[in-house]
N, C-alpha and C positions, 0 to 999 in steps of 0.2 A: 192643156192641162190640167190632167186630175185632180181635184181639190177634193178635199174634207174640210167644211167649213165648221167652226166651234159655233154653236148656234142656241143662243140663251131664251130664244123667244121674243125679244127684243124689238123693237122696229130697225136697229141698225144692223144688226146679226141677221135677221129677216131679208132684209133689204142686200144683202152681202148675198146672201143664200138664192136670192133672186136674180142677181148680177151675176155670179157665176154660172149659175144655169143657164143665162142667156149670152156669156159672153167666152164661156170655157166650159168642162164636164165638170159638172158635180157628180162626185160620186156619195156623198153623202154629209151627213149632220151628227154633227155631237157635242151633247150638251151635261150639264157635270150640275149634281146635287150635293152644293158645299151646307147643304145646314140652311139655305138663305128664307127668310123670312117670306119671298115673295115668289115660292115654290111653286106657284099655277104659272111662273111661267114658262117652267116647261111642258107645260100642255100645248101652249103655242109653238113653239118649237117642234113637237110632234107633229100640228097641225101641219106644219111648213113641210116637212117632210112629205108626207101623205100627199101634201099639193104636189109636188115637185117629183115624185113618186122615186125618191129616193130610201135609203136605209137608216135609221135614228139610231143611236148610242146613246144611251144617259149611263154616267159614269156616276157612282156613286162615291163621292169624297166627302158625305158627312162626318166620318170621324174625323177628320183630320180640322175640316171648318169648324167643329168643335172646341179645338183647342186654342184657333186662330180669334182668340178675347179681344174684346172692347171695339167691335164693331157694330154698329147698328143692324147691319142687316143678317147677323148672325148671333148678339148676344140678346141679351134683354135691356137693351137701350131703345129710347124712344128715337125714330128716322124724322128728322128737324124735317121743318118747311121750310122756304126760300131756293133762291137761285144755287146753282151750282158753283158760282164763283164768290163763295162765300166761305168762312174760312169753320165755319159751323160745319159744311158737308164733309168734313175730314173725321168724322165720326163714321160718315160710311165707308172708308175702306177697309178693306180687308189685305191685312198683309200678303204680300207676293202670289196673290189668287192669279195675276193672269200668266206669272211665269209658273205655277205648279200646274192650269189646264195646260196651256201652251206645252211643255216637259210631256205631259201625258199624251195631247193631242202628235206631237212628234213622233214616239213611239208607236202608235197605233198609224200611224198614217208610213211609215218606216217598212212594219208591221205587212200593210195591206197594200204594200205596192205606188200607194199614191205621189202625186209631184210637190203638193204643194198644200199647207196649211192657210185656210183662210181665217182671221180674226177682223172685228170691226171697229176694231177702238179707234178713236176718232178724235180732231182739233181739240174738240169742248170738254175733253175727259183729262186736259193736259194739267189743268190748275189744282187738281186734287187727287188724280191718279198717277204717280209716276211709273207703274206700268204698263201706261195707255200713250208714255211718250216716243217721238220719231227715234229719242238715243237709246229707249230699253229694247226697240223694237228690232235696229240694228243690231246691237250687241247681242240679241238671244238668237237672231239668226247666225250670226256668225258662231256662237257657242254651238249652236246645233250641226254644224258643219263638220266641227269641230266630233263630236260626239255619236255623229254618226259617221264619221271617214272611214271610207274603203265599205261599207255596208250600204248605205241610200244615201241619195238626193234629194233633198227636199226642203222648197223653199216656204219662205213664209208672205203669203200676200197678204197685204195690207192696204189697200188704197182709201183707205178714210182717212188714215193716220194724220194727214197734213190738211184736213177739211173740215168744216163744220157741219151740225147736227143739221141745221138748214138745207147744206150741199147732198147731205144724204136723203132728206125727204126727195129733192130737186129728181135725184137719179135713184132712186125707188120708184117716184112714180115715173119716170121714163123706163120701167121693168115691169113695169102692173104689180108691182109689191102691194097687196090687199091689208094697206095700215089698219084697218080696224080687228085685222088678225094677228095683233102684234100686243105682248103686255111690258110696259115700262114701268109702272107704280112699285116703288121701293116699299108701301106699307099692305101690298097684298091683299086687301079687300076686296070686296065684289066688284068695285068701280075703281076707275082713277081716282085717285084721291084730289089733283090736282094742284097741290101742294107742293109737294116733297120736290125735292132738287129733278129727281127724271122725269118728274111731270110737267115743272116749270119748262126745263128745255124743252121738250115735248111740245109742247104749247107753244113757245115762243118758233121753234124751229117750224111747225108748218104756217105760220104767219109770215115768216121771212122771205119762205121760200114761195108765197102764194100759193100757194095748194091746200084744199080744203080737208079740214082736219074732222074726222069721223070719229073722234073717240069720246065716249060719254065719261064725263068728268064729274064729281060730286062739288068739287068748286071750279067752273068754268072758268072766273074773271082773276082768282089770284095771280096768274103770272104778271097780267098789268100791274099791278104794286111793283113787286121784286125786280119787274124789268126796266121800270121806268124812273122808276124812286118816289112813286109818290099815288097813293090808294087808286083805286076805281072809283069811289064816291068822291074823291076831290077831281078825278079824271070826267067825269058826270056833273 
């Protein structure tokens, strides 16, 4: 299965790239610059492509992203601290982001005669992001079968859609994913902040998977407070 993987440079999509390279035929990585404040993630996607020896395309949709206002990822709004499963994290939603990216990816896949588009949405995203849920994935693939009918047959490969991020860490480790060479933090600083939703979920996932976390966090203990309901100082 010749597959193009949408790769942000984060833990999930880099793990998926390594999975596809090990189990299928990885023909390229596709990234998007949508004006995200954590644009440095794209450097990690480029490094992944070099490591796996495949082409890497970055599609600039920042002009579109500029119109998708109201998100902490693209607008002048602070990225909140805390766990993903909190209402405050809804401010990180970029409306229709995955639908836009997937539509472009399917067009490229059809033009390049690829068999599938890989996307690393997972179970931990369901609470906040509607375009990461199984219903969306199934509906989008059905829509694309109509959109490309008679021209190309491209499937949507989303092996993580019903599993947790901890499961992705386990899977990534089995495929030799270099986790230190991935970027998750939404704040886009010099180091992972350790406090935003993606950092908390990342730190928790390594803990639950029983895999050593190589990430350098500014606040490596904050995740304990927001995943257990009491502060680190109280735990000590």
